[in-house]
N, C-alpha and C positions, 0 to 999 in steps of 0.2 A: 503492497499498501503507500511506505514512505518515498517507497524509489520508481512511482506509475510518475508523476511530475517532471520530476528530472528526465524519465526518458520522453515526453513528451514538448521540453524544453529546447533538449539536444534535437530532434526532429523538426523543430522550428528551423532552429539557426541554420539547420545544415537545409533545407530549403530552397532552392535556384528560382530567385524572382525572376531573371532575366531569364531562363530559358522558360516560363513559365508565360511570356509576354505570348498575347497573341500572335497570329501568321502572317496577317496584315500590317505591324505598328513593328515586326522584325525586319520585313520587307520594306517600306517605307524607310527604315532606319538605315540600310543598307544602300540605298535606290541614291539617300544623299550624300553618302562616307566617298573620297576618292577610292580610287577601286582598290589603291595599293592597303589602305583604311578595311578595304571591307574584307577583302583577301584574309586578315589581320583577325577577323573576330570569328578564325572558325578558333582558336583556341579558348575561349569564353565558355565551350562547356560542348556537349557531347550533340544537344538538339541544335547551335549553333554551327559545327565542323560545316557542316556543307551546304548552309543556307546560299554563301556568294556565289554557287557554282549555279543560282539560276536567275541570278538578276536578270533582267529583262535590257540594262544600260549599261554600256560599257565605255569609259570615255579617260581614254590616252592622251592627258595633254601636258602641257607645259609643267605643270608640277609632279605627273609622270614620269617626266626627259629629265627632267633633273635629278629626281630621286635615283629615276636608274644608272643613268651617264656619271654619276656623281660630279657632277658641274665643276665641281672645285679642282678635281686634278687637270694636269696639265694639259692630255688629249683625253676627251668624254667616249668614254668607248659603250659606243654604240651599240657592236653586237650583244651586251649588258640589254639593251633596251629591248631590242626586238628579241634576243629571248625570255624576256619577263613576257608580254605581250604571246609569243605563244603557248608560253605555260599557261596563263590566265584563257586561252583560248583551247587550248588542248584538253582541261579542267572543266569546263564550262559545260550546262546542258539546256537542255531548251532553248528555246527561239531568242532568238537577238533582235528587242523591238530596235535600240537607237544602238549604233557603235561610233563613235568619234575618234578621228585620229587625227588631230591638231598636235603638230610639233615641232619646235624652230629645228629644223634638218638645214645645214647650210647645203647641198648638195641632193642627186638622185643618189638612192641606195637602190641595189637588188633585193632586200629584204622588203623591202614593202613590193613587191609582185609574188613573193612567200607570199606575203602577209594577207595580199588578195586572195589567192587561194585558196587561202584556210578560209577567208567571210566564203567565197565563195557556194565552201560546201554547209554553211550557217544559214540558215532562214533569216536576214536581215532584213527588217520592214526599213530603216532609219541612218543614213550613212553619212558621215559630214569628213571630208577628206578636205587638210593644209597642212601642206606643208612654206615652213618660212623658207625658203632658195634665198638667195641673192638676188637672181634673175627670175622670173617669172614663167613659167610655161615648160622648165627645163627637165622637167620631168613626165616621161609621156606616159598615160595614164595604164595599165595592166589591162591586155585585156581580160582578163577573169573577172574581174570589175561586173561585163557585162552578161556573167554567168547567171546575176543574183536576181533571178529573176520576181522573186516576190517583193524589191525593193517599191517604199509606196513616195519618202521621200528621199531627195539625193542633193549633195552640197558638194559642191568640185572648185577649188582653188588652185594657184597656183599651180599648171600642168598643163600638157599638152593633152589637148583631144583628140582621138584617131578610132573610128571606128570601125574594128573589123569584119569580113564581109558576111559571118557567119550570125554578124547579130539579128536574135529575130526579134528584138524591141522589148520597154517592159513594159508590161500589158495592165499593171498595176502600178504605176508609177502615179502622183498627183501633183507632184511638187517637186521643180526643180530648183534650183542654182549656180552660175554662173558667176564666180569673182574669180578676176583676170587667170583664166583661161584661153589659148589659143587655139584657133581651131585651124585642123586640113580644110583644103579647100573642097566645098562642098558637102562639108558634115553636118553642119549644124542642120541643114535643110534634111536631112537626111537619116539624122539623129531625131530630132523634133515629129516626122512622120512614122516613125515607129514609137510613139510614146501617145497612143489615143485618150489618155482616160487625163489628160493634163489641166491641173486647174487651175497652175501658181505658178509663173516662169518670172524669172528674178536677172539678171543680165548687169553686172557691175565689170566693169574696163576691160573687158573683152578684144583680140583681136584676131582678125580673121583676115581670110583673103578670099571676100566675096561682097557683089557689089550692089545689094539688096538685104533688107530683112523683113522676107515674106513668113508670115506667120497664119500659118492655118490649122489651129486648134480648138474643133467643137466645143471642148468642155470646159477652154479655157476662163478664166473668174479674175482671175487676178494677175496682170502683166508690169513689172516692174523695169528700167532702165537706164543706165546709165554710160554715157560713149561714146562713141561714131563712129555713126553707118551713113553709108551712100543715099540710100534711102528703109523708107519702113514702113509698109504696108500689110491692115488687119484683113484678113480674108473674108467676105458674108459668112463664112462658116463659124464667127465668131460671136453667134448670139449670145454666149452666154457673160462676156467679158464685162467687166460695171469696172471692172478699176483700174486706172491707169497713174504710174508714177511712172515723168519721165524727162528725164534732163541729159538730153543727148545734144549735140554737134551733128549737124551735115556735113559731111563732106565736100557737097558741092554747088554752087548755085542753081540755084533755081525761080520764075516769075511767081507773083506772090500770086497766082492761080494755084500753081502749083501745089504751093508751100504747104494750101488752105485745104487741097485733099486731106492730108491728114485726118483730118476734123468729119470730114465724111464717111472714111472708117471708125469713124467711132459713136454711131449714131444713140444706141442705148445703154453709152457711157453713166455712173451712176455717182462714183468719186472719180474728180481726176487734179494731179500736182504735175505743175510743169513749170523744171525747176532754170536759173539764170541762160543759160548756153540755149535753149531751145526758145527764148524768146528773145534772144536777139536772135534767131536764126529767124524766127516768124517777122519783127517787125525790118529787115532789111527791106522790102520792099511796101509797097500801102498797101494796108487793111481796111478790108470794108466795115461798113457800120454793120453789118449782120450778114450773120455766119447763110451759104445759102443751104448747111443741113442745118436743123435747129436740133439740137439739145436736149432734147424734152425729157428726159430719164435723167439729167444730170444734177444732183443733188448735195454733194460737197465740191469747194471748188476751191485750191490751193498751189499761193503762188510765192514761195518763200525769200523771194530776192525782185524785186519789182521800184525798177528808178522813175517815180512819179516827176523828174524833170524833163526827161526824155518823153515829149509828147507822141511820139511813134507807141514806146508801152503801157500809157493811161490807153492811147487807140484801140489797143491789144486785150488790156481789160474790160475794158466798155465793149468791143465785140462781145466777148466772148460771156456779157451779164444781159447783153440785147439778145444772147444769144439761147437764153438759160434761161426760159421762163418759171418751172418748178427750183431752184435752185436754194436750197435751207441753209447751206453753211459757207461761211468766206472769209477765208485767212487768206491778209496779203502780208508780206516781209519787208521789208527795206533792202536800198544800197546802197553805199554810202556817196553822195555828192562831192561834185567838184564847185569849186568857188565860180570858175568865170563861166559852169552853165547858168545861164538867165531862168526863171519861172517859166512853165511855159502859161498860157493863158487856162486853166481847166476849164475855170467855168463856161468858156465857148467851145471846148469840145462837149461837157455837157451839156449843154443847148441843143447842141447837134446830133445827139440821142435821144432826146426827149420824147420826139416822135414815136420812134419804132420801140419801145421803152413795151406797150402794150401790156402783157400781165411778168414781164421780168420783173423781180424784187420787190414780189404781193407774199411772195412762202418765204422770206428770208428767214429764218429767227437768229444768229447767231453768229456773229462777227465779232475776227479779231487781228488786229494791227498792232503794229509795230512800226512808230515815226523814233527820227531823233528828236534834236533840240525846238528849239523851241519858236526860233528865230527862222528854222527850215524847214517849219514842213506847212507852209501857206499850204501847197498840192491837197496835201495828206489832209488837211481842215478841209478841205474845197471838198472830195471827197465825200469824208466822213459828213456832212453836211450834204450831199445829195444823196448818202444811204437813211437816213435819215430822216428826209422829206421820202425817199419814198418805197419805204420799205414799212405796211402798213402790219404786218404783224411780228416785228423785232421783238424777241425776248433780250436779248441782253449782246453786250457792245462790251468784248475788251478791249483794253486802247495799255500799250503797254512801250515804254518806251527805252532806246538801246542801256547798256552798262556804262557809268560816267555819265549819267543826267543828276544832274542837281535836285533835292524835293523842291524849289521855288520855280524850275520851269515845268516840270510835271503838272505844279498847279495852274498854270498858266495854261496849260496847254486843258485840263480838266475845265476849267472855268468857262474857257471859250467853247468848249466841246456842249457846251447843258443850256447856253445862249443860242445851241439851233433846235430851229423846230423840227420838233418827231411826230408822226404822222399815225405810233404806235404809240397808245397810251399804256401799255407794260413794258414797254421798254426800258432796263435800267443801263445805262453803263456803270460801270467797272474796269477801276484805272490801276491796273497792275503794276504793282513792285518790278523795277529794272533788275532787281536779283534776281525775280521769281522764273525762269524759264520752261515754267510748266504747261503742256499742253492745253485744249479745250477740247472736251467729248461736243459729241454731234448733242447731246443731250444740256448743254448746255453747262456742263461742273466742272471744276478744274480737276485733271490726270497729270500725275508725276510721268517719268520719262519710262521707267518700268512697268505701268500699265498700258501708255501708247504701244513701245515691241511686243507687247503680250498680246494687242491687239491688233498688230500691221496689217494682218492677209483679213483680217475678219470685215472688213472695210468700214470701222467704226470710228479707226485715230481720227485723230484734227490736227 
């Protein structure tokens, strides 16, 4: 009788609390650990011994690279890096939902091909590949990658893309990103034609030997492009394309009519973001007051960099507004001015499009504008006055000065803005701090940079 309580206490103290955690909690713990730390959990208890082998996400990044090659050594041991990766893949069981290889290699290594060979035997769903070579495109992508037919998301960076003749396609691929990728001649079109379910396509600073970028993807919803091409065209088959983020510079001169054709291939676009390089290209000729194709579905328009002292750029902005009767969200950034440029007659520009407005700006709910110092914002203030007068359902207007503006200047801008006539009775004008570089969501609330990154492909970021 006297020994029974002591026995119960002994059993209680020896119980393994960690091992008794629910399996879903254990899985979540392992997913958020670096891969080398996840492997170490095998020594915690018998129950934990094999858990890491079923991790759906394997990330080999800079931290793993430093730990494997002993970066403090005079000569990094690259062989040890790949040996550690091979060990993980050899012991791993089950499907790999996400595989990331992002290490700062200074040149191409044959072990990368062996790694691709190992992956081709796994059911990889998402693959992110980047090597930090000194000159991008020095590594020719292994043909083994094209055997990963279970891929749904693929990101390739700093490599040369050469498609093998036997490649049958990625039948399940829905998201594709190219960053600093070099293409062999005619490879891009051939590759795209074998990704029938592709919904998201991002091309960033890539080079290739081709005259045009011809997009013929029936399921495409999101397109992002940064770089330089001679021409770009979206085929009529792109009936689901709703978001286009474009900051491209065309390498040939065209007439104004030929430039405007870019918008003719985007009749169903809902979210449009145009960079300064593209705007510079568009305003080389005379802009029409209204596009020949009405952007009836356009809901969100972003021009992160616009120079209000250039009449051509103001004309381009007004042309897009007049051609977008259902616009709900408008964001405009600024470009630093040059003192010798005279202020344009923005009021005259606005008057010339008044008769063309029709239903334009009648659905505008949210506006965000970044502006400069008080003495330099006369065109912007004139444009704000125009928006407040024409936007009958406006909910919020956010005004944000650039960093470095003093409080007195910001207060003066706000005072001037509040004196303008406003057609919407529920409109609120909010002056953001210069240091606050948060984004504005489609419902008018502020969002952090993390939120924006998470929503980038969901078409709701602003």
